[in-house]
Backbone bond lengths (Angstrom), bond angles and torsions (degrees), N, CA, C in turn:
res aa  C-N    CA-C-N  psi(-1)  N-CA   C-N-CA  omega(-1)  CA-C   N-CA-C  phi
1 M - - - 1.448 - - 1.518 108.25 -
2 A 1.287 115.81 134.01 1.461 120.46 179.04 1.526 109.55 -71.48
3 A 1.310 115.83 154.93 1.458 120.82 -176.52 1.527 112.84 -63.95
4 T 1.322 117.77 -22.51 1.461 120.15 -177.24 1.523 112.83 -87.88
5 E 1.316 118.01 -12.52 1.465 120.54 -178.99 1.521 110.54 -77.74
6 Q 1.321 116.09 144.44 1.456 121.74 176.07 1.526 108.39 -89.96
7 P 1.334 119.10 135.61 1.455 120.12 174.59 1.527 109.71 -67.67
8 S 1.324 117.21 153.37 1.460 120.54 -178.69 1.525 111.97 -72.04
9 V 1.319 116.83 -23.65 1.459 121.53 178.91 1.523 107.60 -122.81
10 P 1.326 117.54 131.02 1.455 118.69 179.72 1.526 111.20 -62.70
11 R 1.308 116.41 142.81 1.457 120.30 177.94 1.512 109.27 -73.58
12 K 1.317 115.24 143.07 1.449 120.35 179.45 1.522 108.32 -96.12
13 S 1.304 116.07 120.94 1.453 119.17 176.84 1.516 109.09 -99.38
14 S 1.306 116.95 164.12 1.456 120.49 -178.63 1.523 111.89 -65.96
15 S 1.323 117.33 -16.93 1.463 119.80 -179.94 1.527 112.60 -85.85
16 D 1.347 117.67 -10.68 1.465 120.65 179.32 1.526 109.70 -73.26
17 S 1.307 116.28 134.25 1.460 118.97 172.56 1.518 107.68 -91.63
18 I 1.311 116.23 159.97 1.466 120.78 -177.25 1.531 110.25 -63.10
19 D 1.331 118.20 -31.44 1.459 120.78 -178.54 1.517 112.68 -75.88
20 S 1.337 118.33 -23.13 1.457 119.61 -177.89 1.524 112.33 -93.42
21 A 1.323 117.77 -7.54 1.455 120.35 -178.42 1.526 109.13 -71.80
22 P 1.331 117.99 124.70 1.458 120.51 -175.25 1.529 113.59 -69.44
23 W 1.330 118.86 -19.16 1.458 120.17 -176.83 1.526 112.45 -93.45
24 V 1.325 118.10 3.74 1.464 121.59 179.00 1.519 107.82 -101.82
25 D 1.321 116.01 121.69 1.452 119.08 179.68 1.527 110.61 -100.96
26 E 1.313 116.22 -178.19 1.457 122.12 -176.40 1.532 111.84 -61.11
27 V 1.314 117.26 -38.89 1.467 120.94 179.85 1.528 110.55 -63.05
28 L 1.329 116.62 -46.28 1.459 119.79 178.56 1.523 111.36 -64.69
29 R 1.309 117.21 -39.19 1.466 120.81 178.52 1.527 109.79 -60.08
30 D 1.350 116.95 -43.49 1.462 121.25 178.05 1.524 111.04 -65.75
31 L 1.320 116.14 -40.93 1.458 120.28 178.69 1.526 110.83 -62.02
32 Y 1.334 116.94 -46.23 1.459 120.75 179.49 1.529 110.84 -63.23
33 A 1.332 117.17 -38.90 1.466 120.74 179.52 1.526 110.28 -65.33
34 S 1.339 116.79 -41.71 1.469 120.41 177.99 1.520 111.17 -64.55
35 R 1.323 115.79 -43.07 1.469 120.50 178.77 1.522 110.63 -61.17
36 D 1.318 116.67 -45.22 1.461 120.39 -179.33 1.526 111.51 -66.00
37 A 1.334 117.05 -38.72 1.467 120.46 178.18 1.527 110.47 -65.26
38 Y 1.329 117.02 -43.51 1.473 120.99 179.06 1.527 110.33 -62.22
39 A 1.316 116.95 -45.20 1.464 120.54 178.78 1.526 110.31 -63.46
40 G 1.325 116.95 -38.94 1.461 121.06 178.90 1.515 112.39 -63.95
41 E 1.342 117.34 -35.24 1.469 121.18 177.36 1.524 111.33 -61.76
42 H 1.313 116.36 -23.52 1.465 121.41 -178.23 1.527 111.32 -110.50
43 G 1.323 116.06 21.47 1.453 121.34 176.96 1.519 113.70 64.18
44 N 1.328 116.82 24.03 1.471 122.64 -176.94 1.529 111.65 54.08
45 D 1.318 115.59 28.74 1.466 122.16 -179.57 1.528 108.11 -97.12
46 L 1.320 116.72 113.56 1.453 121.64 -175.39 1.527 111.84 -60.51
47 D 1.327 117.94 -37.58 1.470 120.32 178.56 1.520 111.08 -62.73
48 R 1.325 117.27 -41.39 1.473 120.67 178.62 1.525 110.97 -68.02
49 I 1.318 117.00 -37.64 1.468 120.78 179.17 1.526 109.92 -64.62
50 V 1.327 116.94 -46.64 1.471 121.13 179.83 1.525 109.87 -62.67
51 A 1.320 117.75 -42.89 1.466 120.99 179.19 1.530 110.59 -60.84
52 D 1.334 117.55 -42.01 1.462 120.89 179.36 1.524 111.17 -66.23
53 L 1.329 116.82 -44.39 1.462 119.69 179.26 1.527 111.56 -64.04
54 T 1.327 116.84 -38.48 1.464 121.19 177.87 1.524 110.08 -64.19
55 R 1.339 116.69 -43.96 1.473 120.63 177.98 1.521 110.20 -61.78
56 R 1.327 117.04 -44.70 1.463 120.51 179.74 1.530 111.51 -62.05
57 E 1.321 115.68 -40.72 1.459 119.66 -179.42 1.525 110.83 -63.72
58 K 1.338 117.36 -41.22 1.467 121.15 -178.99 1.522 112.15 -67.32
59 T 1.325 117.46 -33.25 1.467 120.32 -177.47 1.522 112.58 -94.21
60 S 1.315 118.03 -3.26 1.453 122.10 -178.46 1.529 110.94 -72.70
61 E 1.306 115.12 145.78 1.456 120.15 176.11 1.530 111.93 -93.13
62 V 1.304 117.17 3.70 1.460 121.62 178.02 1.526 107.72 -72.33
63 R 1.313 115.65 127.55 1.464 119.51 179.71 1.504 109.36 -84.92
64 R 1.313 114.91 140.45 1.456 121.15 178.93 1.516 108.89 -120.73
65 F 1.310 114.53 147.26 1.453 119.05 176.96 1.527 108.72 -76.93
66 R 1.317 115.07 134.86 1.463 119.53 174.99 1.511 108.81 -126.19
67 E 1.313 115.17 137.82 1.448 120.72 177.47 1.533 109.24 -63.25
68 P 1.336 117.36 138.82 1.467 119.06 175.03 1.528 110.19 -64.17
69 E 1.313 115.21 142.80 1.465 118.91 -178.98 1.497 112.04 -83.59
């Protein structure tokens, strides 16, 4: 790409906040807020998050497809 061409997507710098980013819409903002709240409930500890998700998956009534053995 030539130096004078504009990229199709604005570059995200470390100074950009999630609310000022033009490519983030309301749905993504809500999704990020939910994700952050869920992680916060588990102290942002990945091991605790995985353990909770594993427990939820085992107790869920949602059926999943499994390959025949």
